[in-house]
MDTraj code that builds the backbone (N, CA, C; nanometers):
import mdtraj as md
import numpy as np

residues = "MET PRO VAL VAL LEU THR CYS SER LYS LEU LEU HIS GLN ASP ALA VAL LEU ALA TYR GLY GLY VAL PRO GLY SER GLN GLU MET THR GLU GLU GLU ILE LYS ALA VAL VAL ASP VAL GLY HIS ALA ALA GLY ILE LYS VAL THR ALA HIS ALA HIS GLY ALA GLN SER ILE LYS ASP ALA ILE ASN ALA GLY ALA ASP SER ILE GLU HIS ALA SER LEU ALA ASP ASP GLU ALA ILE GLU LEU ALA ALA GLN LYS GLN VAL ALA PHE SER MET ASP VAL TYR ASN GLY SER TYR ILE ALA THR ALA GLY ARG GLU GLN GLY TRP PRO GLU GLU PHE ILE ARG LYS ASN ASP GLU THR THR GLU ALA GLN ARG GLN VAL PHE THR ARG ALA TYR GLU ALA GLY VAL PRO ILE ILE TYR GLY THR ASP SER ALA VAL TYR PRO HIS GLY ASP ASN ALA LYS GLN PHE VAL VAL MET ILE ARG ARG GLY MET THR PRO MET ASP ALA ILE LYS ALA ALA THR SER LEU ALA ALA ARG PHE ILE GLY TRP ASP ALA ASP VAL GLY SER ILE THR ALA GLY ARG TYR GLY ASP LEU ILE ALA VAL ARG GLY ASP PRO LEU ALA ASP ILE SER ALA LEU GLN GLN VAL ASP VAL VAL ILE LYS GLY GLY LEU LEU PHE LYS ARG GLN GLN".split()
xyz = np.array([
    [2.5641, -1.6707, -1.3925],
    [2.6111, -1.5781, -1.2905],
    [2.4916, -1.5023, -1.2321],
    [2.4769, -1.4974, -1.0998],
    [2.3627, -1.4258, -1.0412],
    [2.3761, -1.2764, -1.0589],
    [2.2622, -1.2082, -1.0705],
    [2.2597, -1.0627, -1.0812],
    [2.2296, -1.0053, -0.9437],
    [2.3119, -0.9131, -0.8972],
    [2.2942, -0.8528, -0.7659],
    [2.2515, -0.7078, -0.7840],
    [2.1374, -0.6708, -0.7300],
    [2.0896, -0.5335, -0.7361],
    [2.1430, -0.4570, -0.6156],
    [2.1960, -0.3372, -0.6394],
    [2.2457, -0.2562, -0.5288],
    [2.1595, -0.1333, -0.5040],
    [2.0742, -0.0980, -0.5994],
    [1.9927, 0.0214, -0.5822],
    [1.8616, 0.0051, -0.6563],
    [1.7534, 0.0454, -0.5938],
    [1.6220, 0.0348, -0.6558],
    [1.5498, 0.1680, -0.6433],
    [1.4755, 0.2051, -0.7472],
    [1.4005, 0.3313, -0.7423],
    [1.2549, 0.3041, -0.7096],
    [1.2035, 0.3782, -0.6136],
    [1.0646, 0.3670, -0.5718],
    [0.9868, 0.4853, -0.6279],
    [0.8888, 0.4586, -0.7158],
    [0.8065, 0.5668, -0.7704],
    [0.6867, 0.5867, -0.6790],
    [0.6731, 0.7065, -0.6248],
    [0.5633, 0.7188, -0.5294],
    [0.4921, 0.8522, -0.5318],
    [0.5177, 0.9386, -0.6293],
    [0.4345, 1.0584, -0.6303],
    [0.4294, 1.1214, -0.7681],
    [0.3314, 1.2059, -0.7868],
    [0.2980, 1.2634, -0.9163],
    [0.4138, 1.3410, -0.9775],
    [0.4340, 1.3232, -1.1068],
    [0.5360, 1.4009, -1.1776],
    [0.4939, 1.5470, -1.1857],
    [0.5906, 1.6356, -1.1975],
    [0.5581, 1.7782, -1.1983],
    [0.4891, 1.8209, -1.3272],
    [0.5036, 1.7435, -1.4352],
    [0.4437, 1.7823, -1.5625],
    [0.3135, 1.7081, -1.5914],
    [0.2588, 1.6378, -1.4942],
    [0.1369, 1.5603, -1.5179],
    [0.0261, 1.6499, -1.5721],
    [-0.0359, 1.6075, -1.6822],
    [-0.1397, 1.6878, -1.7461],
    [-0.2633, 1.6950, -1.6575],
    [-0.3029, 1.8164, -1.6217],
    [-0.4213, 1.8346, -1.5386],
    [-0.3994, 1.8032, -1.3923],
    [-0.2751, 1.7676, -1.3550],
    [-0.2478, 1.7301, -1.2173],
    [-0.1855, 1.8438, -1.1381],
    [-0.1652, 1.8177, -1.0115],
    [-0.1018, 1.9155, -0.9226],
    [0.0409, 1.8690, -0.8959],
    [0.1419, 1.9469, -0.9349],
    [0.2799, 1.9062, -0.9104],
    [0.3051, 1.8765, -0.7639],
    [0.3627, 1.7602, -0.7370],
    [0.3949, 1.7245, -0.5997],
    [0.2846, 1.6530, -0.5251],
    [0.1741, 1.6188, -0.5908],
    [0.0657, 1.5492, -0.5198],
    [0.1098, 1.4078, -0.4832],
    [0.0628, 1.3616, -0.3680],
    [0.1063, 1.2316, -0.3153],
    [0.0317, 1.1163, -0.3813],
    [0.1012, 1.0026, -0.3911],
    [0.0393, 0.8812, -0.4442],
    [0.0489, 0.7640, -0.3470],
    [0.1409, 0.7740, -0.2501],
    [0.1571, 0.6676, -0.1513],
    [0.1690, 0.7292, -0.0128],
    [0.1219, 0.6563, 0.0870],
    [0.1367, 0.7005, 0.2252],
    [0.2760, 0.6636, 0.2756],
    [0.3137, 0.7225, 0.3886],
    [0.4426, 0.6883, 0.4486],
    [0.4503, 0.5390, 0.4810],
    [0.3399, 0.4818, 0.5274],
    [0.3380, 0.3387, 0.5612],
    [0.3591, 0.2527, 0.4377],
    [0.2984, 0.2923, 0.3257],
    [0.3165, 0.2166, 0.2011],
    [0.4595, 0.2272, 0.1497],
    [0.5173, 0.3452, 0.1624],
    [0.6565, 0.3631, 0.1206],
    [0.7481, 0.2772, 0.2069],
    [0.7251, 0.2790, 0.3376],
    [0.8086, 0.2023, 0.4304],
    [0.8029, 0.0532, 0.4002],
    [0.6859, 0.0048, 0.3611],
    [0.6734, -0.1380, 0.3300],
    [0.7663, -0.1765, 0.2146],
    [0.7748, -0.0890, 0.1142],
    [0.8629, -0.1151, 0.0004],
    [1.0091, -0.1010, 0.0411],
    [1.0397, 0.0044, 0.1177],
    [1.1773, 0.0267, 0.1628],
    [1.2264, -0.0910, 0.2462],
    [1.1420, -0.1417, 0.3345],
    [1.1810, -0.2541, 0.4205],
    [1.2159, -0.3775, 0.3380],
    [1.1380, -0.4034, 0.2335],
    [1.1670, -0.5188, 0.1470],
    [1.3014, -0.5001, 0.0773],
    [1.3245, -0.3781, 0.0263],
    [1.4514, -0.3509, -0.0398],
    [1.5692, -0.3660, 0.0534],
    [1.5600, -0.3063, 0.1706],
    [1.6705, -0.3133, 0.2659],
    [1.6949, -0.4544, 0.3149],
    [1.5892, -0.5330, 0.3308],
    [1.6054, -0.6716, 0.3736],
    [1.6840, -0.7524, 0.2702],
    [1.6754, -0.7085, 0.1438],
    [1.7475, -0.7764, 0.0359],
    [1.8827, -0.7116, 0.0076],
    [1.9212, -0.6141, 0.0902],
    [2.0486, -0.5471, 0.0707],
    [2.0482, -0.4460, -0.0414],
    [1.9288, -0.3944, -0.0737],
    [1.9151, -0.2999, -0.1847],
    [1.8937, -0.1589, -0.1311],
    [1.9706, -0.0641, -0.1818],
    [1.9492, 0.0763, -0.1485],
    [1.8241, 0.1247, -0.2223],
    [1.7504, 0.2153, -0.1610],
    [1.6248, 0.2618, -0.2198],
    [1.6259, 0.4133, -0.2351],
    [1.5964, 0.4592, -0.3562],
    [1.5773, 0.6027, -0.3788],
    [1.4324, 0.6284, -0.4148],
    [1.3744, 0.7312, -0.3570],
    [1.2343, 0.7628, -0.3802],
    [1.2222, 0.8749, -0.4818],
    [1.1428, 0.8534, -0.5852],
    [1.1139, 0.9557, -0.6859],
    [1.0104, 1.0496, -0.6240],
    [1.0545, 1.1666, -0.5816],
    [0.9637, 1.2561, -0.5095],
    [0.9924, 1.4015, -0.5431],
    [0.8880, 1.4753, -0.5754],
    [0.8994, 1.6181, -0.6006],
    [0.8425, 1.6994, -0.4849],
    [0.7267, 1.6594, -0.4330],
    [0.6554, 1.7376, -0.3334],
    [0.7157, 1.7287, -0.1949],
    [0.6993, 1.8368, -0.1165],
    [0.7586, 1.8453, 0.0171],
    [0.7111, 1.7334, 0.1090],
    [0.5798, 1.7072, 0.1105],
    [0.5286, 1.6038, 0.2004],
    [0.5752, 1.4656, 0.1575],
    [0.5789, 1.4407, 0.0265],
    [0.6274, 1.3112, -0.0224],
    [0.7731, 1.2903, 0.0159],
    [0.8525, 1.3964, 0.0091],
    [0.9942, 1.3869, 0.0459],
    [1.0070, 1.3522, 0.1943],
    [0.9317, 1.4214, 0.2787],
    [0.9392, 1.3945, 0.4220],
    [0.8906, 1.2529, 0.4540],
    [0.7836, 1.2109, 0.3892],
    [0.7337, 1.0744, 0.4107],
    [0.8392, 0.9712, 0.3723],
    [0.9056, 0.9934, 0.2590],
    [1.0062, 0.8978, 0.2113],
    [1.1265, 0.8922, 0.3048],
    [1.1690, 1.0090, 0.3537],
    [1.2818, 1.0119, 0.4475],
    [1.2454, 0.9392, 0.5763],
    [1.1274, 0.9688, 0.6303],
    [1.0844, 0.9034, 0.7543],
    [1.0598, 0.7545, 0.7353],
    [1.0327, 0.7143, 0.6104],
    [1.0120, 0.5720, 0.5808],
    [1.1433, 0.4981, 0.5614],
    [1.2551, 0.5704, 0.5610],
    [1.3853, 0.5045, 0.5543],
    [1.4525, 0.5038, 0.4190],
    [1.4008, 0.5801, 0.3213],
    [1.4649, 0.5845, 0.1897],
    [1.6072, 0.6380, 0.2037],
    [1.6967, 0.5869, 0.1201],
    [1.8372, 0.6275, 0.1272],
    [1.8638, 0.7586, 0.0537],
    [1.7838, 0.7857, -0.0491],
    [1.8017, 0.9096, -0.1246],
    [1.6693, 0.9492, -0.1876],
    [1.6629, 1.0755, -0.2290],
    [1.5433, 1.1304, -0.2918],
    [1.5810, 1.1796, -0.4308],
    [1.5144, 1.1284, -0.5326],
    [1.5386, 1.1746, -0.6683],
    [1.4482, 1.2939, -0.6987],
    [1.5067, 1.4019, -0.7483],
    [1.4417, 1.5278, -0.7861],
    [1.4312, 1.6251, -0.6686],
    [1.3417, 1.6006, -0.5731],
    [1.3247, 1.6907, -0.4567],
    [1.2969, 1.8342, -0.4995],
    [1.2265, 1.8507, -0.6107],
    [1.2080, 1.9835, -0.6707],
    [1.1354, 2.0828, -0.5817],
    [1.0373, 2.0359, -0.5053],
    [0.9512, 2.1264, -0.4297],
    [0.9695, 2.1097, -0.2789],
    [1.0891, 2.0707, -0.2374],
    [1.1160, 2.0533, -0.0942],
    [1.0996, 2.1849, -0.0194],
    [1.0442, 2.1781, 0.1002],
    [1.0372, 2.2965, 0.1852],
    [1.1504, 2.2918, 0.2875],
    [1.1595, 2.3942, 0.3724],
    [1.2692, 2.4013, 0.4684],
    [1.2679, 2.2837, 0.5654],
    [1.1488, 2.2374, 0.6018],
    [1.1379, 2.1241, 0.6942],
    [1.1944, 1.9974, 0.6300],
    [1.1645, 1.9768, 0.5016],
    [1.2161, 1.8592, 0.4310],
    [1.3679, 1.8663, 0.4175],
    [1.4194, 1.9859, 0.3897],
    [1.5644, 2.0043, 0.3778],
    [1.6323, 1.9773, 0.5119],
    [1.5758, 2.0314, 0.6188],
    [1.6327, 2.0104, 0.7527],
    [1.6326, 1.8620, 0.7889],
    [1.5250, 1.7921, 0.7544],
    [1.5145, 1.6496, 0.7846],
    [1.6184, 1.5692, 0.7055],
    [1.6358, 1.6035, 0.5782],
    [1.7347, 1.5346, 0.4951],
    [1.8756, 1.5581, 0.5472],
    [1.9041, 1.6814, 0.5895],
    [2.0365, 1.7120, 0.6442],
    [2.0605, 1.6369, 0.7740],
    [1.9588, 1.6316, 0.8590],
    [1.9704, 1.5643, 0.9880],
    [1.9961, 1.4157, 0.9707],
    [1.9243, 1.3520, 0.8783],
    [1.9363, 1.2073, 0.8585],
    [2.0383, 1.1709, 0.7504],
    [2.0985, 1.2745, 0.6884],
    [2.1962, 1.2546, 0.5816],
    [2.1407, 1.1676, 0.4687],
    [2.0190, 1.2011, 0.4276],
    [1.9562, 1.1407, 0.3101],
    [1.9887, 1.2293, 0.1910],
    [2.0393, 1.1686, 0.0838],
    [2.0866, 1.2465, -0.0308],
    [1.9716, 1.2930, -0.1189],
    [1.9900, 1.4083, -0.1814],
    [1.9019, 1.4549, -0.2879],
    [1.9749, 1.4332, -0.4202],
    [1.9137, 1.3593, -0.5097],
    [1.9681, 1.3415, -0.6447],
    [1.8977, 1.4416, -0.7347],
    [1.9641, 1.5544, -0.7621],
    [1.8971, 1.6677, -0.8255],
    [1.9607, 1.7023, -0.9589],
    [1.8813, 1.6964, -1.0653],
    [1.9293, 1.7342, -1.1975],
    [1.8830, 1.8763, -1.2271],
    [1.9713, 1.9730, -1.2034],
    [1.9325, 2.1130, -1.2176],
    [1.9465, 2.1649, -1.3605],
    [1.9887, 2.0795, -1.4534],
    [1.9910, 2.1192, -1.5949],
    [1.8671, 2.0712, -1.6695],
    [1.8045, 1.9670, -1.6215],
    [1.6951, 1.9015, -1.6943],
    [1.5867, 1.9980, -1.7405],
    [1.5513, 2.0955, -1.6569],
    [1.4455, 2.1903, -1.6936],
    [1.4808, 2.2720, -1.8161],
    [1.6091, 2.3079, -1.8311],
    [1.6517, 2.3825, -1.9499],
    [1.6366, 2.2969, -2.0751],
    [1.6717, 2.1698, -2.0632],
    [1.6581, 2.0780, -2.1765],
    [1.5110, 2.0608, -2.2150],
    [1.4246, 2.0414, -2.1141],
    [1.2819, 2.0225, -2.1405],
    [1.2216, 2.1470, -2.2046],
    [1.2606, 2.2655, -2.1572],
    [1.2060, 2.3891, -2.2126],
    [1.2381, 2.4007, -2.3608],
    [1.3619, 2.3711, -2.3972],
    [1.4025, 2.3797, -2.5384],
    [1.3329, 2.2732, -2.6219],
    [1.3402, 2.1485, -2.5762],
    [1.2806, 2.0384, -2.6522],
    [1.1290, 2.0528, -2.6600],
    [1.0668, 2.0956, -2.5489],
    [0.9220, 2.1092, -2.5461],
    [0.8705, 2.2125, -2.6438],
    [0.9376, 2.3258, -2.6505],
    [0.8945, 2.4306, -2.7442],
    [0.9195, 2.3878, -2.8887],
    [1.0310, 2.3199, -2.9120],
    [1.0595, 2.2724, -3.0479],
    [0.9563, 2.1693, -3.0938],
    [0.9080, 2.0885, -3.0001],
    [0.8147, 1.9812, -3.0334],
    [0.6685, 2.0207, -3.0147],
    [0.6429, 2.1462, -2.9758],
    [0.5061, 2.1938, -2.9626],
    [0.4293, 2.1344, -2.8464],
    [0.4952, 2.1156, -2.7333],
    [0.4272, 2.0618, -2.6163],
    [0.3187, 2.1587, -2.5685],
    [0.2155, 2.1065, -2.4995],
    [0.1104, 2.1942, -2.4461],
    [0.1685, 2.3010, -2.3545],
    [0.1099, 2.4184, -2.3569],
    [0.1589, 2.5303, -2.2777],
    [0.1588, 2.4979, -2.1288],
    [0.0655, 2.4127, -2.0842],
    [0.0615, 2.3740, -1.9426],
    [0.1918, 2.3064, -1.9014],
    [0.2443, 2.2193, -1.9890],
    [0.3699, 2.1517, -1.9589],
    [0.4846, 2.2510, -1.9512],
    [0.4899, 2.3431, -2.0473],
    [0.5979, 2.4411, -2.0499],
    [0.5935, 2.5286, -1.9250],
    [0.4739, 2.5735, -1.8881],
    [0.4603, 2.6591, -1.7695],
    [0.5032, 2.5854, -1.6433],
    [0.4549, 2.4618, -1.6255],
    [0.4914, 2.3849, -1.5064],
    [0.6419, 2.3588, -1.5027],
    [0.6997, 2.3298, -1.6188],
    [0.8430, 2.3054, -1.6245],
    [0.9214, 2.4295, -1.5824],
    [0.8833, 2.5457, -1.6355],
    [0.9541, 2.6689, -1.6016],
    [0.9452, 2.6982, -1.4517],
    [0.8262, 2.6793, -1.3949],
    [0.8067, 2.7083, -1.2532],
    [0.8844, 2.6120, -1.1640],
    [0.8761, 2.4840, -1.1944],
    [0.9416, 2.3852, -1.1081],
    [1.0926, 2.3823, -1.1284],
    [1.1395, 2.4209, -1.2469],
    [1.2843, 2.4282, -1.2695],
    [1.3474, 2.5316, -1.1780],
    [1.2893, 2.6500, -1.1734],
    [1.3433, 2.7548, -1.0859],
    [1.3268, 2.7160, -0.9394],
    [1.2136, 2.6550, -0.9058],
    [1.1919, 2.6117, -0.7671],
    [1.2970, 2.5089, -0.7268],
    [1.3250, 2.4139, -0.8153],
    [1.4236, 2.3105, -0.7825],
    [1.5631, 2.3700, -0.7654],
    [1.5987, 2.4671, -0.8479],
    [1.7320, 2.5277, -0.8366],
    [1.7466, 2.6043, -0.7060],
    [1.6379, 2.6635, -0.6591],
    [1.6428, 2.7298, -0.5292],
    [1.6555, 2.6267, -0.4172],
    [1.5844, 2.5152, -0.4299],
    [1.5959, 2.4071, -0.3317],
    [1.7387, 2.3530, -0.3299],
    [1.7964, 2.3361, -0.4488],
    [1.9335, 2.2877, -0.4600],
    [2.0285, 2.3737, -0.3768],
    [2.0200, 2.5046, -0.3934],
    [2.1083, 2.5957, -0.3202],
    [2.0862, 2.5849, -0.1699],
    [1.9600, 2.5856, -0.1276],
    [1.9307, 2.5795, 0.0163],
    [1.9744, 2.4452, 0.0754],
    [1.9510, 2.3364, 0.0019],
    [1.9883, 2.2038, 0.0513],
    [2.1398, 2.1903, 0.0623],
    [2.2105, 2.2390, -0.0359],
    [2.3572, 2.2339, -0.0336],
    [2.4117, 2.3137, 0.0844],
    [2.3586, 2.4330, 0.1051],
    [2.4033, 2.5167, 0.2162],
    [2.3703, 2.4534, 0.3522],
    [2.2623, 2.3741, 0.3574],
    [2.2205, 2.3106, 0.4824],
    [2.2972, 2.1818, 0.5115],
    [2.3797, 2.1361, 0.4164],
    [2.4577, 2.0149, 0.4386],
    [2.3919, 1.8870, 0.3922],
    [2.2878, 1.8978, 0.3084],
    [2.2268, 1.7776, 0.2500],
    [2.3227, 1.7214, 0.1446],
    [2.3527, 1.5923, 0.1466],
    [2.4370, 1.5355, 0.0407],
    [2.3657, 1.5496, -0.0942],
    [2.4327, 1.6084, -0.1929],
    [2.3737, 1.6281, -0.3245],
    [2.4439, 1.5381, -0.4252],
    [2.3659, 1.4539, -0.4928],
    [2.4201, 1.3628, -0.5933],
    [2.3862, 1.4142, -0.7325],
    [2.4801, 1.4013, -0.8221],
    [2.4604, 1.4369, -0.9638],
    [2.3332, 1.3712, -1.0147],
    [2.2415, 1.4489, -1.0702],
    [2.1077, 1.4018, -1.1015],
    [2.0980, 1.2883, -1.2009],
    [2.0066, 1.1985, -1.1734],
    [1.9926, 1.0775, -1.2547],
    [1.9233, 1.1013, -1.3877],
    [1.8586, 1.2163, -1.4071],
    [1.7942, 1.2426, -1.5359],
    [1.8946, 1.2538, -1.6498],
    [2.0231, 1.2641, -1.6151],
    [2.1250, 1.2793, -1.7196],
    [2.1230, 1.1636, -1.8183],
    [2.0721, 1.0490, -1.7751],
    [2.0706, 0.9314, -1.8623],
    [1.9734, 0.9462, -1.9798],
    [1.8810, 1.0409, -1.9735],
    [1.7809, 1.0525, -2.0798],
    [1.8175, 1.1561, -2.1854],
    [1.9273, 1.2280, -2.1671],
    [1.9639, 1.3328, -2.2618],
    [2.0330, 1.2762, -2.3854],
    [2.0320, 1.3525, -2.4945],
    [2.1208, 1.3202, -2.6060],
    [2.2651, 1.3250, -2.5566],
    [2.3512, 1.2418, -2.6142],
    [2.4892, 1.2319, -2.5673],
    [2.5571, 1.3689, -2.5638],
    [2.6224, 1.3979, -2.4539],
    [2.6967, 1.5217, -2.4412],
    [2.6237, 1.6314, -2.3672],
    [2.4912, 1.6242, -2.3580],
    [2.4172, 1.7293, -2.2893],
    [2.4214, 1.7137, -2.1371],
    [2.4398, 1.5904, -2.0896],
    [2.4272, 1.5663, -1.9450],
    [2.5274, 1.6465, -1.8622],
    [2.6483, 1.6688, -1.9145],
    [2.7493, 1.7393, -1.8357],
    [2.7200, 1.8881, -1.8226],
    [2.6206, 1.9385, -1.8952],
    [2.5825, 2.0790, -1.8794],
    [2.5266, 2.1049, -1.7394],
    [2.4899, 1.9976, -1.6720],
    [2.4402, 2.0082, -1.5354],
    [2.5444, 2.0696, -1.4425],
    [2.6725, 2.0378, -1.4644],
    [2.7772, 2.0878, -1.3759],
    [2.7794, 2.2408, -1.3704],
    [2.7622, 2.3052, -1.4851],
    [2.7672, 2.4510, -1.4907],
    [2.6568, 2.5112, -1.4048],
    [2.5373, 2.4543, -1.4123],
    [2.4251, 2.5062, -1.3335],
    [2.4490, 2.4817, -1.1847],
    [2.5037, 2.3657, -1.1510],
    [2.5317, 2.3343, -1.0105],
    [2.6241, 2.4395, -0.9488],
    [2.7260, 2.4785, -1.0226],
    [2.8218, 2.5761, -0.9716],
    [2.7618, 2.7160, -0.9699],
    [2.6835, 2.7475, -1.0742],
    [2.6171, 2.8775, -1.0786],
    [2.5235, 2.8942, -0.9593],
    [2.4699, 2.7821, -0.9091],
    [2.3764, 2.7877, -0.7968],
    [2.4448, 2.7634, -0.6619],
    [2.5774, 2.7759, -0.6574],
    [2.6448, 2.7814, -0.5278],
    [2.7371, 2.6670, -0.4921],
    [2.7404, 2.5590, -0.5692],
    [2.8246, 2.4450, -0.5359],
    [2.9682, 2.4698, -0.5826],
    [3.0657, 2.4209, -0.5073],
    [3.2045, 2.4331, -0.5500],
    [3.2327, 2.3321, -0.6609],
    [3.3302, 2.3592, -0.7483],
    [3.3632, 2.2635, -0.8545],
    [3.4003, 2.1251, -0.8005],
    [3.4785, 2.1199, -0.6928],
    [3.5177, 1.9897, -0.6385],
    [3.3971, 1.9139, -0.5852],
    [3.3055, 1.9832, -0.5177],
    [3.1858, 1.9156, -0.4678],
    [3.0978, 1.8673, -0.5828],
    [3.0944, 1.9426, -0.6932],
    [3.0169, 1.8991, -0.8099],
    [3.0748, 1.7708, -0.8677],
    [3.2068, 1.7625, -0.8738],
    [3.2720, 1.6414, -0.9239],
    [3.2481, 1.5244, -0.8288],
    [3.2583, 1.5491, -0.6988],
    [3.2314, 1.4439, -0.6009],
    [3.0868, 1.3961, -0.6091],
    [2.9942, 1.4878, -0.6403],
    [2.8532, 1.4512, -0.6508],
    [2.8313, 1.3459, -0.7592],
    [2.9179, 1.3475, -0.8605],
    [2.9046, 1.2526, -0.9716],
    [2.9964, 1.1327, -0.9572],
    [3.0802, 1.1315, -0.8531],
    [3.1775, 1.0218, -0.8386],
    [3.1699, 0.9597, -0.6992],
    [3.2561, 1.0033, -0.6090],
    [3.2683, 0.9361, -0.4792],
    [3.1416, 0.9436, -0.3950],
    [3.0742, 1.0594, -0.3950],
    [2.9527, 1.0709, -0.3134],
    [2.8410, 0.9841, -0.3705],
    [2.8254, 0.9878, -0.5028],
    [2.7239, 0.9025, -0.5660],
    [2.7536, 0.7559, -0.5382],
    [2.8803, 0.7171, -0.5436],
    [2.9172, 0.5776, -0.5186],
    [2.8804, 0.5349, -0.3771],
    [2.8969, 0.6279, -0.2809],
    [2.8636, 0.5935, -0.1425],
    [2.7157, 0.5638, -0.1269],
    [2.6307, 0.6378, -0.2000],
    [2.4869, 0.6197, -0.1828],
    [2.4293, 0.5039, -0.2639],
    [2.5116, 0.4388, -0.3457],
    [2.4658, 0.3149, -0.4101],
    [2.5501, 0.1963, -0.3650],
    [2.6315, 0.2181, -0.2629],
    [2.7052, 0.1079, -0.2030],
    [2.8319, 0.0682, -0.2757],
    [2.8871, 0.1573, -0.3561],
    [3.0092, 0.1259, -0.4306],
    [3.1302, 0.2018, -0.3783],
    [3.1191, 0.2660, -0.2630],
    [3.2261, 0.3526, -0.2170],
    [3.3575, 0.2791, -0.1937],
    [3.3519, 0.1488, -0.1609],
    [3.4750, 0.0733, -0.1376],
    [3.5576, 0.0595, -0.2648],
    [3.4919, 0.0739, -0.3807],
    [3.5618, 0.0580, -0.5079],
    [3.6245, 0.1873, -0.5592],
    [3.5811, 0.3008, -0.5066],
    [3.6324, 0.4287, -0.5560],
    [3.7760, 0.4484, -0.5096],
    [3.8658, 0.4685, -0.6036],
    [4.0059, 0.4884, -0.5717],
    [4.0802, 0.3621, -0.5339],
    [4.0135, 0.2475, -0.5449],
    [4.0772, 0.1216, -0.5079],
    [4.1789, 0.0798, -0.6137],
    [4.2957, 0.0412, -0.5697],
    [4.3995, -0.0082, -0.6604],
    [4.4369, -0.1488, -0.6163],
    [4.3978, -0.2464, -0.6974],
    [4.4234, -0.3860, -0.6667],
    [4.4730, -0.4563, -0.7919],
    [4.5737, -0.5374, -0.7785],
    [4.6276, -0.6105, -0.8932],
    [4.5184, -0.6919, -0.9615],
    [4.5065, -0.6768, -1.0940],
    [4.4089, -0.7539, -1.1703],
    [4.2731, -0.6891, -1.1809],
    [4.2525, -0.5772, -1.1128],
    [4.1222, -0.5100, -1.1175],
    [4.1218, -0.4027, -1.2258],
    [4.0113, -0.4003, -1.3007],
    [3.9937, -0.2963, -1.4023],
    [3.9276, -0.1743, -1.3410],
    [3.9681, -0.0581, -1.3876],
    [3.9065, 0.0655, -1.3413],
    [3.8450, 0.1422, -1.4558],
    [3.7675, 0.2430, -1.4224],
    [3.7099, 0.3338, -1.5218],
    [3.7893, 0.4640, -1.5197],
    [3.8065, 0.5227, -1.6354],
    [3.8866, 0.6436, -1.6471],
    [3.8292, 0.7338, -1.7548],
    [3.8224, 0.8638, -1.7265],
    [3.7879, 0.9613, -1.8297],
    [3.8987, 1.0654, -1.8352],
    [3.9155, 1.1255, -1.9519],
    [4.0155, 1.2302, -1.9677],
    [3.9531, 1.3480, -2.0409],
    [3.9808, 1.4677, -1.9913],
    [3.9303, 1.5900, -2.0541],
    [4.0463, 1.6857, -2.0771],
    [4.0253, 1.7796, -2.1658],
    [4.1264, 1.8829, -2.1897],
    [4.1003, 2.0008, -2.0961],
    [4.2016, 2.0399, -2.0212],
    [4.1852, 2.1519, -1.9308],
    [4.1596, 2.1077, -1.7881],
    [4.1413, 2.2048, -1.7022],
    [4.1233, 2.1825, -1.5589],
    [3.9783, 2.2117, -1.5205],
    [3.8980, 2.1078, -1.4908],
    [3.7574, 2.1322, -1.4569],
    [3.7384, 2.2110, -1.3277],
    [3.8393, 2.2150, -1.2418],
    [3.8276, 2.2951, -1.1203],
    [3.8368, 2.4442, -1.1513],
    [3.9009, 2.4757, -1.2634],
    [3.9094, 2.6155, -1.3069],
    [3.7979, 2.6504, -1.4044],
    [3.7557, 2.5514, -1.4838],
    [3.6482, 2.5718, -1.5820],
    [3.5682, 2.4426, -1.5920],
    [3.4580, 2.4384, -1.5168],
    [3.3795, 2.3145, -1.5071],
    [3.3223, 2.2717, -1.6416],
    [3.3095, 2.3650, -1.7347],
    [3.2545, 2.3287, -1.8663],
    [3.3472, 2.2360, -1.9432],
    [3.4709, 2.2183, -1.8951],
    [3.5626, 2.1235, -1.9586],
    [3.5055, 1.9822, -1.9568],
    [3.4202, 1.9530, -1.8594],
    [3.3613, 1.8193, -1.8487],
    [3.2547, 1.7943, -1.9548],
    [3.2174, 1.8979, -2.0296],
    [3.1196, 1.8786, -2.1361],
    [3.1817, 1.8136, -2.2594],
    [3.3131, 1.8073, -2.2639],
    [3.3800, 1.7388, -2.3744],
    [3.4797, 1.6383, -2.3169],
    [3.4358, 1.5140, -2.3071],
    [3.5223, 1.4070, -2.2568],
    [3.5925, 1.3429, -2.3759],
    [3.7252, 1.3491, -2.3764],
    [3.8017, 1.3017, -2.4917],
    [3.8308, 1.1522, -2.4877],
    [3.8458, 1.0972, -2.3677],
    [3.8792, 0.9554, -2.3542],
    [3.7907, 0.8932, -2.2477],
    [3.7324, 0.7762, -2.2780],
    [3.6533, 0.7009, -2.1812],
    [3.7014, 0.5558, -2.1819],
    [3.7462, 0.5087, -2.0664],
    [3.7876, 0.3692, -2.0496],
    [3.7011, 0.3090, -1.9404],
    [3.6344, 0.1998, -1.9701],
    [3.5482, 0.1322, -1.8734],
    [3.5868, -0.0151, -1.8678],
    [3.6156, -0.0605, -1.7454],
    [3.6499, -0.2008, -1.7279],
    [3.7684, -0.2444, -1.8118],
    [3.8604, -0.1523, -1.8345],
    [3.9785, -0.1864, -1.9116],
    [3.9608, -0.1778, -2.0618],
    [3.8409, -0.1437, -2.1085],
    [3.8136, -0.1341, -2.2521],
    [3.7983, 0.0117, -2.2937],
    [3.8555, 0.0474, -2.4068],
    [3.8470, 0.1828, -2.4583],
    [3.7134, 0.2025, -2.5277],
    [3.6294, 0.2916, -2.4704],
    [3.4976, 0.3184, -2.5270],
    [3.4990, 0.4395, -2.6199],
    [3.5846, 0.5352, -2.5903],
    [3.5880, 0.6556, -2.6707],
    [3.7283, 0.7149, -2.6694],
    [3.7725, 0.7600, -2.7854],
    [3.8989, 0.8341, -2.7928],
    [3.8833, 0.9417, -2.8995],
    [3.8832, 1.0665, -2.8548],
    [3.8673, 1.1775, -2.9467],
    [3.9973, 1.1995, -3.0224],
    [3.9891, 1.2010, -3.1549],
    [4.1089, 1.2195, -3.2364],
    [4.1547, 1.3647, -3.2370],
])
top = md.Topology()
chain = top.add_chain()
for i, resn in enumerate(residues, 1):
    res = top.add_residue(resn, chain, resSeq=i)
    for name in ("N", "CA", "C"):
        top.add_atom(name, md.element.get_by_symbol(name[0]), res)
traj = md.Trajectory(xyz[None], top)
C-alpha cells in the first residue's frame, strides 16, 4: 500500500534555546524556503515552517508556507501578514512551563532556563495578539513530546491568554484538520467508516481542564483507553 504524505515540516531557523546562539536567528533565505515549499506543494504536501523569529516567519509566509510552528517572536508585521494570508500559527503555549520545570529538575544551564522564560512569555503575548488579529491558531505540535497527560494543560493557558473554550477545542480538531488537509473527514458520517472518539467527564466549555483527563479513547473503531 502506498504511503501518502499530507503535511511536511520545514526546519529553517535557530531554536530559541540554542546554546550561545541568538533566539530567532535565520538559517535560510526566503528563496531557499520557497524552493522547498514549491517541491512540497507540487507533491500535494502541506508545509509548516519551524520558525521563532519575526523575519523568519515573514519569509516563510511570503514563500508560501501553509502554517508556522511556534511563531514565538513574531512582531506586529508578521502577525498582520499571517492574518491577511490566513497562514496558521501552531503555538504551544504550555511548553515553556514544562521546560522550566524539567530543566530545573535536570540541572540545565542557566542560559537555557533564562531564554526559555523570556521566550515563553513573549510567545504567550504573541498568541494573544495573533488570536485577536484573526490569525488561525492551531493547537501546538510540541504536545507530542510531553509525558502522557501533560499535553492538554495547553488548553488552560490558551484560555487564560484570551481564547474562547470553543475556539481552543476547534484549534485541536476541525481547524487543525483543515490545515493538514483532513477537513473533509471531520464530522463525516459514512456507512463502513471508522471514526475517532474521546470522552471526558464534565463540560469542557465550562471547565477546559476537563480535557486533561480523557476517560475513553476510540481510534479507527478500536478502543485504546477506557478509564475504570
